[in-house]
N, C-alpha and C positions, 0 to 999 in steps of 0.2 A: 743668637741675637735675633730679636723680632724685627721684621721689616713690613711696614704697612704699604698698601697700594693706594697712593694718593689720588690718582685719577678715578679709581673705582669709588673711593670714599666720596669725592666731590660729586661724581655723577649720581650716585645713589641718593646723597643728601638733596641735591637740587631737583631730582625727579620726584622723590617721595614727599618732600615738604610742599610741593605744589598741590597735593591732595587737600582739598578744603580751601584753597586760595580763591579769593574773590577780588574784585576791583578795589574793595575797601579794606582788604586784609584777610587773614586766615580765620576761618570759622570752624575749626576742628575742636569743638567743645567736647568734654568728656563723654564718651560712649554715644555720641551722635553718629550719623551715617558716615561722616568723613573720618572720624576717629576709628570707627570700626573697620573701614576700608584700609586705612594705613596700618592698623594692627594686623589685619589679615596678610598684608604684604610683608610685614616684618616676620611673621610666622613662616611664610613661604621661604624667605631667605634663610632663616634659622634652620628650617627643615632641610634645605638643599645642602647645607654644610654638615649635616648630621648632628646638630645640637640636640641635647636632651632638653625638651620643652616642658615646662609646668606652668600652671595658672592657679592662683589661690582664690579664696572666696571674696577678695576685693577686686578681682579681675586683673591683678598685676601679672604681667607675662615675664617669665624668666627662661632664658636659653643658656645652656652650659656646654662647654667643651671640657671633657674630663682630663684631669692631670694625674700625677702620681698619687696625690692625696685627695680625700674627700673634702678637706678644708678648702675654702674657696675665697677668691677675690671677686667682689661684685662691683660691676660698673653700671651706673644707672642714671636715669633722669625720666623725662616724661614727654609724650607726644601730643597731649591735649593743649589747646590754646585758650586765650581769652577771646571774647568776641572782637572781630576785626583786629586780630593780633598780628605779630610778626612771624617770620619763617624760622627764626633761629632759637628762640627761647625754649629750652628743654629739648627740642628735637635734635639739636646739634649733639648733645651729650649721648643720646640713644644711638644716633648714626655712627658716632665715634666708637662707642662700645661695640657696635656691630662689626665695624671694620677690624677691630682688634681680634674678635672671634674668627672672622674670615681669614685673617692673616695667619693666625695660629694653625688653622686647618690647611691653608695653602702650603705652608712651609713644613707641615707634618712634624712640628716640634711637640715634645711632651713637656709640659710645664710641671713644676713641683706642686703648685696649687691648681685646683680646678678654677677655670676662668668663666665667670658668668656675666650676663647682661640682663638688666631688668628695665621694663617700661612700667612706671607707676601710673595708676589710674587717678584721674581727677586731682592732679597736683595743683592746678590753678584755682580751683574753687569757683570757677566762673559759672558752671552749671549747677553744681551742688555745693553748698556751703556747710562747713568751712573748707578751706583748702587742705591739701595733703591727706585726703581721706584714704587713698590707697596705701600710702606708706604708714599712715596712722593705724590702720587696721592690722596690717601685716606685722608691725612691730609691737603691737599690744597697747598702743596709746589710746585707741578708741575701741569700744565694744561694738560687736557686729550689729546689734539692734539699733544703736545710735546711727551708725553709718548707713544702714539700710533704710532708715526712716527719713533721711534727708530728701527734700523735694526741690525740683526745679521750678521755674516760673510757670510751667504748664501743669504743675501739681503731680508730676511723675516722680515716683520715688527712685532712689538710687538702686534699690533692689530690683525693681521692674526694668529699669534701663539696663542693668547688668544681665538679667535673664534674657531680655530681648536681644542684646548684643551678641549673645553666644559665648561670652567670656566669663560665665559663672564657673569658678574653679573650686578646688578642694581646700577646706580649712587646713588640712595637714600640710599644705604647701606654703603656709605662712613662714616668713623669714624668722620669726621669733622661735620657731621650732627647729630651725636649721640655720644658725646664725653665721654670717660670713666673718672671716677673720678681718678683712678690710673692705671698706666701701669707698669708691672714688666717683666723684661727679664732676664732669667737665661741663662748663656753662659759659655763656656770654656774661660779661660784667653787669649789663643793664644800667650802667652809669658812665660818666665821661672821664673818669680819673685816668685809666690806663692810656687812653688815646691822647689826652691832653698832656700827660707827663712823659709820654714816649716809652712806655713799658709794653713788652710783648705778652707778658704773663702776669696775672695776679694770683697770689697765694693767700686765700682767706684763712685767717686765724680762727674764725668762727662766724656765727650769725647773730646779729644784734637782737636784743629783746624787743618785743612788740606788745602793745596793749591797745585794745579797741574799746571805745565807749560810744554809747548812743545818747545824744542830747535831744530833748523835745522842747521846743518853744511853743507856747499856747497863747493865742490872743483872742480876737473876736472877728468873725467874718461879717462883712456888711457890703452893701452895694458900692461899687467903685466910684460912681458919679456923685451921689448926694452926700457922701460922708466927708466932712471937712478934714483936711490934713492934720489939724491939731487935735482931732477927736479919735484918731485911729489907734488900734492895738494890733499892729501888723506883725505877725509872727515871722514873715520872711525878712522884714527889715532887721529884726533881732538876729535872725540866723546869719544874715549878710554881715552884720557887724562882727559876729562871732568868728566867721571865716577869716576876715581881714585881721582882726586883733590876734588870733592864734598864729596866723602867718607872721605878723610882725614880731610877736614874742619869740617864735622859733628861729627867725632870722638872726636874732641877737645872741643865740646860744650855740656853743660848740657841741658837735657830736649829737645833734638832735634833729629829728624830722617829725613834722606834724602835718597831717593831711586830712582835710574834709573831703570824703570821697563820694558819699551818697547824700542827696537831699530829696526827701519826699514831702511835697507841698499839698496841703488841702485848703480849699477845694480844687486848686490848680486850674482855674478858669480865668479868662482875661478880665472879666468885669466884676470880680469879687475880691475883697481884701483877704489875703491868706490868714486863716485862723490857726493853722498848726503846721509846723515844720519839724520833721525828724531828720537828724543828720548823724553821720558817723565821724568819729575822730580817731585817726590812726596815729599813734605816737611810737617812735622807734629811737633806740639809742643803745650803744654798747655799755652804757652806764645805767644800772637799774635805778639809782637814786635820781638821775635826770628824768627818767620816765615818770617817777612818782611826783617829782616837782612840777613837771609839765602838766600832768593830769590835775593836780591840785590848782595850778594856775588856770587851767581851762574851766574848772568848776567856778573859781572865783570870778573869772571874766563873764561866764554865763549868768551868774547872779547879778553882777553889775548891770549887764545889758537888760536883763529882765526888769530891773527897777527903773532903768532909763525909759524903757518902752512900754511900761505897765503890762508886762507879760508874766505868765507862769513858766517855770523852768523845772524840768525833771531830767535826771541823768542816770544811766544804767551801764554797768560794766558788762561788756559782751564776752570778751575772752582775752587771755594773755598767753603769749608764747615766750617762754623764758629764753634768755640768751644761752647759746650753746658754744662751747669751745671745741675745736677739732683736735685730733690726736697729735701730740707733739712729734712723735716719731714719723708719722705720715707726712706732716708738714716738712720736716727735715728731709725726707726722701724726695718730696716734690722739689724742694730747693736744690738738692743734689742733681736731680734730673735736669733742671734748668741750667745749672752750671755746666754740666757735661755737654749740653746742647748749645751753650753760649747764648741763652735767652736772657733778655733783660727782664727782671721780675721785681715785683713789689709785694710786700706783705700788706694786707688790708683786711677789712671786715666785709662780710656780705650784708647789705642793707635790705635785701629781699629774702623772703622765706624760700626754702628748698626742702626736698625730701631728705636731704642730708641731715637736717636738724633732728628728725625722728630716728634716723639710722644711728645717731650717736648713742642711743640707748642700748643697742645690741652689737655694735661693731666699732672698730677703729676707723675713723672717717677723715677724709681730706677732700678738698675741692680745688679745682683749677679754673681760673677765669681767663678769658681772652677779651680784647677791647671791643666795645660797642661803639659804632660810629655816632658821634655827637651825643652819646649816652642815651639814645632813644630806644625804648623797649615797650612791649605791649601796644604796639602800633605797627601799621603796615610799613612804615619807614625804617623799622628796625633792620640793622645791617651790620654784618661783620665780613671782612674780606676773606676770600679763599685762602690767602696767605696766612691770615690770623687763625683761621680754622685749622689749617694744616699744622701751624706751630703748636696749637693746643693739643692736637692729636698726637704729635710727636712727643710732647711732654707726658701725656697720658701713657703712651707706649713705653717710654723710658722708665716712668714711675712703676709700671707693672713689672718690667724687667727687674728693677732693683728690689721690689717687694718680694717677687717670686724667687729670685736668686738662682734660677736654673735655666732661664731661657738663653 
């Protein structure tokens, strides 16, 4: 039976997640100085326990403790953050996986499966868009040329950042060439449901679908003072109406989320009427038809507003991530682990994207959620208690025991 060192896990988590911490939150963006530093610390620990370490050409780091078989169970998540993000998102899952490997080494047990940990590169998509570039390349979703051509706000390519970081690895280490039997990802919920309903563990059935569109409202710029209010073609007024009407529509729908996340205003000065506003609309649902209905409604609303405000409107589909369902047997195994540990659990969907969604293409996948205080994530106030983190670690530990069958 596997036994984790709770105090070591918590100490390592709280120590390493401070790398990149500022007064306004974590600034550990993919492959920046803080991400590089924490990755170097991860490799030091993996090396100290005799892990077999490999890095692929997306910079994904994998450490393994050999079992009786070359077939392996992979535990993973990411250590990069959004700007001014929280300490728990992604990082928790990597630290939990690290503790599993350390415990196997401590106890000198031989597992049936090889047990591996992976830290995926650029999960957040905060520095290089889109998100999930590391898992996307290693699973064959993205071509290398596409991933390497992505640029950050300073016009630095992913390829250059990867080379400069020292984590440019070998294409042959991609997971698609050595597929894990199982992939497990332990994560904070990033929502309020588990805490509000009194559950210790969430068991996601899958990840909801996501579609992103860009809408552009065009009007006429003019001087703010001399232009009468009834003569204006203000693109920002149109965009503002769009934001609230989409919000109101989504509020009245079940199982739907709609978010305007980016607004780019031109000329964006105080004394000129905005002539153009580009904005993004992020629509999510576990029901594909609801996403299509919401997008069609958004287009309809944008046209109505354009007519009301004498504006031009254009809209473009940016990308879609299809809904994925996790492996039924893995879900049942996580449920069994919760029952054996007397954990209160709830089946649910993940409304946020994770590396797990691309891993479903090459592996049997399951996720484990723990409560997020007040549902806050991607902000410095993000918080999960030590007790909740340990609960999740224990469920992960028990799940691996059950899947392995030999610990």
